[in-house]
BAKEVO-801464 format. One record per residue (C-alpha): x, y, z; residue in one letter; residue number from 1. Coordinates in pm, 1 decimal. Example, Ala and Ser with C-alpha at 12.3 -4.5 7.8 and 13.67 -1.06 7.14 Angstrom:
<pts>
<pt u="1230.0" v="-450.0" w="780.0" res="A" n="1"/>
<pt u="1367.0" v="-106.0" w="714.0" res="S" n="2"/>
</pts>
This chain:
<pts>
<pt u="9662.9" v="21103.5" w="10915.2" res="M" n="1"/>
<pt u="9725.5" v="21348.2" w="11197.7" res="T" n="2"/>
<pt u="10053.4" v="21495.2" w="11315.2" res="H" n="3"/>
<pt u="10029.7" v="21267.2" w="11618.7" res="R" n="4"/>
<pt u="10048.4" v="20965.7" w="11384.1" res="D" n="5"/>
<pt u="10392.9" v="21077.9" w="11269.4" res="L" n="6"/>
<pt u="10555.3" v="21013.7" w="11608.4" res="F" n="7"/>
<pt u="10627.9" v="20690.8" w="11790.4" res="Q" n="8"/>
<pt u="10597.9" v="20633.3" w="12161.8" res="S" n="9"/>
<pt u="10937.4" v="20576.2" w="12320.6" res="Q" n="10"/>
<pt u="10810.6" v="20305.6" w="12554.4" res="G" n="11"/>
<pt u="11032.6" v="20174.7" w="12834.0" res="P" n="12"/>
<pt u="11393.9" v="20293.3" w="12835.4" res="R" n="13"/>
<pt u="11697.3" v="20208.0" w="13044.1" res="L" n="14"/>
<pt u="11860.8" v="20509.9" w="13205.3" res="D" n="15"/>
<pt u="12207.0" v="20548.6" w="13355.3" res="W" n="16"/>
<pt u="12085.8" v="20463.3" w="13706.9" res="R" n="17"/>
<pt u="11953.2" v="20124.8" w="13602.2" res="G" n="18"/>
<pt u="12258.3" v="20063.1" w="13387.5" res="A" n="19"/>
<pt u="12488.6" v="20138.8" w="13682.7" res="A" n="20"/>
<pt u="12298.5" v="19898.2" w="13910.0" res="V" n="21"/>
<pt u="12313.3" v="19625.9" w="13644.0" res="A" n="22"/>
<pt u="12685.0" v="19679.7" w="13577.9" res="A" n="23"/>
<pt u="12762.4" v="19649.9" w="13948.5" res="Q" n="24"/>
<pt u="12561.6" v="19326.6" w="13969.8" res="A" n="25"/>
<pt u="12766.7" v="19181.1" w="13682.7" res="A" n="26"/>
<pt u="13091.7" v="19269.6" w="13860.9" res="L" n="27"/>
<pt u="12962.9" v="19119.7" w="14186.4" res="D" n="28"/>
<pt u="12892.5" v="18796.6" w="13997.1" res="C" n="29"/>
<pt u="13240.2" v="18800.9" w="13842.5" res="A" n="30"/>
<pt u="13393.3" v="18847.1" w="14184.3" res="E" n="31"/>
<pt u="13203.3" v="18544.6" w="14317.5" res="R" n="32"/>
<pt u="13327.2" v="18343.6" w="14016.4" res="L" n="33"/>
<pt u="13686.2" v="18457.1" w="14078.2" res="G" n="34"/>
<pt u="13726.9" v="18622.0" w="13738.0" res="I" n="35"/>
<pt u="13816.0" v="18974.4" w="13621.4" res="R" n="36"/>
<pt u="13586.4" v="19127.9" w="13361.6" res="V" n="37"/>
<pt u="13471.8" v="19437.2" w="13178.5" res="H" n="38"/>
<pt u="13096.8" v="19506.8" w="13161.3" res="V" n="39"/>
<pt u="12907.7" v="19747.1" w="12936.3" res="A" n="40"/>
<pt u="12542.1" v="19839.2" w="12900.9" res="L" n="41"/>
<pt u="12408.1" v="20017.8" w="12595.6" res="V" n="42"/>
<pt u="12071.0" v="20163.6" w="12503.8" res="D" n="43"/>
<pt u="11862.1" v="20058.4" w="12203.3" res="R" n="44"/>
<pt u="12072.8" v="20278.4" w="11975.9" res="S" n="45"/>
<pt u="12397.8" v="20118.8" w="12095.1" res="G" n="46"/>
<pt u="12509.2" v="20419.5" w="12299.7" res="N" n="47"/>
<pt u="12701.3" v="20328.0" w="12613.0" res="T" n="48"/>
<pt u="12507.0" v="20396.3" w="12932.9" res="L" n="49"/>
<pt u="12745.6" v="20229.9" w="13179.3" res="A" n="50"/>
<pt u="13088.1" v="20072.2" w="13165.7" res="Y" n="51"/>
<pt u="13294.0" v="19922.3" w="13448.6" res="L" n="52"/>
<pt u="13608.2" v="19717.0" w="13456.1" res="R" n="53"/>
<pt u="13783.3" v="19521.6" w="13724.0" res="M" n="54"/>
<pt u="14150.9" v="19574.5" w="13793.9" res="A" n="55"/>
<pt u="14368.3" v="19326.9" w="13602.9" res="E" n="56"/>
<pt u="14094.4" v="19233.1" w="13355.2" res="A" n="57"/>
<pt u="14233.2" v="19155.4" w="13009.8" res="F" n="58"/>
<pt u="14292.6" v="19473.2" w="12806.8" res="L" n="59"/>
<pt u="14130.6" v="19341.4" w="12487.4" res="H" n="60"/>
<pt u="13817.9" v="19254.5" w="12681.9" res="S" n="61"/>
<pt u="13725.2" v="19623.1" w="12706.3" res="E" n="62"/>
<pt u="13614.6" v="19664.3" w="12346.5" res="S" n="63"/>
<pt u="13479.7" v="19309.2" w="12332.7" res="I" n="64"/>
<pt u="13240.7" v="19379.1" w="12623.3" res="A" n="65"/>
<pt u="13115.1" v="19699.7" w="12461.5" res="V" n="66"/>
<pt u="13072.5" v="19527.5" w="12125.9" res="D" n="67"/>
<pt u="12890.3" v="19231.3" w="12282.2" res="K" n="68"/>
<pt u="12640.2" v="19474.8" w="12433.2" res="A" n="69"/>
<pt u="12613.2" v="19657.7" w="12098.7" res="Y" n="70"/>
<pt u="12558.4" v="19332.0" w="11907.1" res="T" n="71"/>
<pt u="12293.8" v="19207.0" w="12149.8" res="A" n="72"/>
<pt u="12107.6" v="19540.1" w="12134.0" res="A" n="73"/>
<pt u="12135.2" v="19551.5" w="11753.9" res="S" n="74"/>
<pt u="11982.4" v="19211.3" w="11688.7" res="F" n="75"/>
<pt u="11781.9" v="19140.9" w="12004.9" res="G" n="76"/>
<pt u="11923.1" v="18796.6" w="12080.4" res="F" n="77"/>
<pt u="12224.2" v="18662.3" w="12275.8" res="P" n="78"/>
<pt u="12562.4" v="18691.7" w="12106.8" res="T" n="79"/>
<pt u="12631.1" v="18326.6" w="12185.8" res="G" n="80"/>
<pt u="12360.1" v="18225.8" w="11937.5" res="R" n="81"/>
<pt u="12538.7" v="18371.1" w="11634.5" res="W" n="82"/>
<pt u="12717.7" v="18053.2" w="11526.6" res="L" n="83"/>
<pt u="12381.7" v="17871.1" w="11540.3" res="E" n="84"/>
<pt u="12226.1" v="18146.2" w="11326.1" res="V" n="85"/>
<pt u="12514.8" v="18137.9" w="11077.6" res="I" n="86"/>
<pt u="12510.3" v="17757.8" w="11061.7" res="G" n="87"/>
<pt u="12721.3" v="17618.7" w="10780.6" res="D" n="88"/>
<pt u="12657.0" v="17908.3" w="10542.9" res="N" n="89"/>
<pt u="13007.3" v="18025.6" w="10441.2" res="P" n="90"/>
<pt u="12882.3" v="18359.6" w="10304.6" res="R" n="91"/>
<pt u="12709.0" v="18444.8" w="10631.7" res="L" n="92"/>
<pt u="13016.0" v="18338.6" w="10828.7" res="Y" n="93"/>
<pt u="13253.1" v="18545.9" w="10616.1" res="T" n="94"/>
<pt u="13020.5" v="18841.5" w="10577.7" res="G" n="95"/>
<pt u="12907.7" v="18871.0" w="10936.6" res="L" n="96"/>
<pt u="13215.8" v="18773.9" w="11135.2" res="T" n="97"/>
<pt u="13424.2" v="19035.3" w="10953.5" res="T" n="98"/>
<pt u="13179.8" v="19316.6" w="11037.3" res="R" n="99"/>
<pt u="13320.0" v="19567.5" w="11282.0" res="P" n="100"/>
<pt u="13153.5" v="19550.3" w="11625.8" res="R" n="101"/>
<pt u="12964.6" v="19223.9" w="11559.1" res="L" n="102"/>
<pt u="13069.9" v="18969.8" w="11821.3" res="V" n="103"/>
<pt u="12978.7" v="18600.2" w="11795.2" res="V" n="104"/>
<pt u="13110.6" v="18502.8" w="12139.8" res="L" n="105"/>
<pt u="12877.7" v="18438.7" w="12432.6" res="G" n="106"/>
<pt u="12842.8" v="18704.7" w="12700.2" res="G" n="107"/>
<pt u="12618.2" v="18959.2" w="12530.1" res="G" n="108"/>
<pt u="12247.7" v="18961.4" w="12612.5" res="L" n="109"/>
<pt u="11965.8" v="19184.6" w="12492.6" res="P" n="110"/>
<pt u="11770.4" v="19380.2" w="12751.8" res="I" n="111"/>
<pt u="11411.1" v="19284.8" w="12676.2" res="L" n="112"/>
<pt u="11109.7" v="19451.7" w="12836.3" res="V" n="113"/>
<pt u="10763.6" v="19336.0" w="12734.9" res="E" n="114"/>
<pt u="10915.4" v="19165.0" w="12431.3" res="G" n="115"/>
<pt u="11088.0" v="19481.7" w="12314.6" res="R" n="116"/>
<pt u="11466.0" v="19520.3" w="12302.7" res="C" n="117"/>
<pt u="11566.8" v="19835.4" w="12489.9" res="I" n="118"/>
<pt u="11942.7" v="19774.8" w="12502.3" res="G" n="119"/>
<pt u="12215.5" v="19523.2" w="12564.2" res="G" n="120"/>
<pt u="12463.5" v="19408.8" w="12825.3" res="V" n="121"/>
<pt u="12806.8" v="19272.4" w="12739.2" res="G" n="122"/>
<pt u="13061.6" v="19105.6" w="12964.4" res="V" n="123"/>
<pt u="13411.3" v="18993.6" w="12867.9" res="S" n="124"/>
<pt u="13705.7" v="18848.0" w="13055.0" res="G" n="125"/>
<pt u="13596.1" v="18498.9" w="13157.0" res="G" n="126"/>
<pt u="13483.8" v="18197.4" w="12958.5" res="S" n="127"/>
<pt u="13172.0" v="18241.6" w="12745.3" res="E" n="128"/>
<pt u="12967.0" v="18066.7" w="13014.2" res="E" n="129"/>
<pt u="13109.4" v="18286.7" w="13291.3" res="Q" n="130"/>
<pt u="13056.7" v="18603.8" w="13088.8" res="D" n="131"/>
<pt u="12696.9" v="18505.2" w="13020.3" res="E" n="132"/>
<pt u="12635.9" v="18426.6" w="13388.1" res="A" n="133"/>
<pt u="12754.7" v="18778.1" w="13475.4" res="C" n="134"/>
<pt u="12533.3" v="18927.3" w="13204.1" res="A" n="135"/>
<pt u="12236.7" v="18733.0" w="13343.6" res="R" n="136"/>
<pt u="12316.6" v="18877.3" w="13689.3" res="A" n="137"/>
<pt u="12298.0" v="19225.3" w="13536.5" res="A" n="138"/>
<pt u="11953.5" v="19148.9" w="13393.7" res="L" n="139"/>
<pt u="11838.5" v="19002.7" w="13724.5" res="A" n="140"/>
<pt u="11938.4" v="19327.1" w="13899.9" res="A" n="141"/>
<pt u="11691.4" v="19500.3" w="13666.3" res="L" n="142"/>
<pt u="11418.7" v="19250.0" w="13753.6" res="G" n="143"/>
<pt u="11454.3" v="19082.4" w="13412.7" res="L" n="144"/>
<pt u="11568.8" v="18745.8" w="13285.5" res="N" n="145"/>
<pt u="11746.0" v="18639.1" w="12969.3" res="S" n="146"/>
<pt u="11443.3" v="18439.9" w="12845.4" res="A" n="147"/>
<pt u="11201.3" v="18736.1" w="12860.6" res="E" n="148"/>
</pts>
């Protein structure tokens, strides 16, 4: 084994410029839908890269948007799938839904590039479907889709 074998390639990363473009696209979508939202983008480690909110968006939606992004980046799948994953297992439901920062509401999507999760986007303030539509708009602004 060489010293080179001890390090991993970083691969693609989202920087603040891309995160800002994606956040703006999510807000543009929300405006078209007639809703007020908060949007957050995080990197693979869950660190916030961009955060924007619309005037008069619900106050509680701030932390929910950030935590949706964090949850999506942590697990690499949409937050709206959590209830399907939990199913009717009461231990999973109790154990996971009481975890700080884990959100089981739709509106959080992983940012996937070449099958690798490089971050997450979270939107909160509308219905789950509206939040997810805004999150998909953020991905589209990056040239990605939610099925990638």
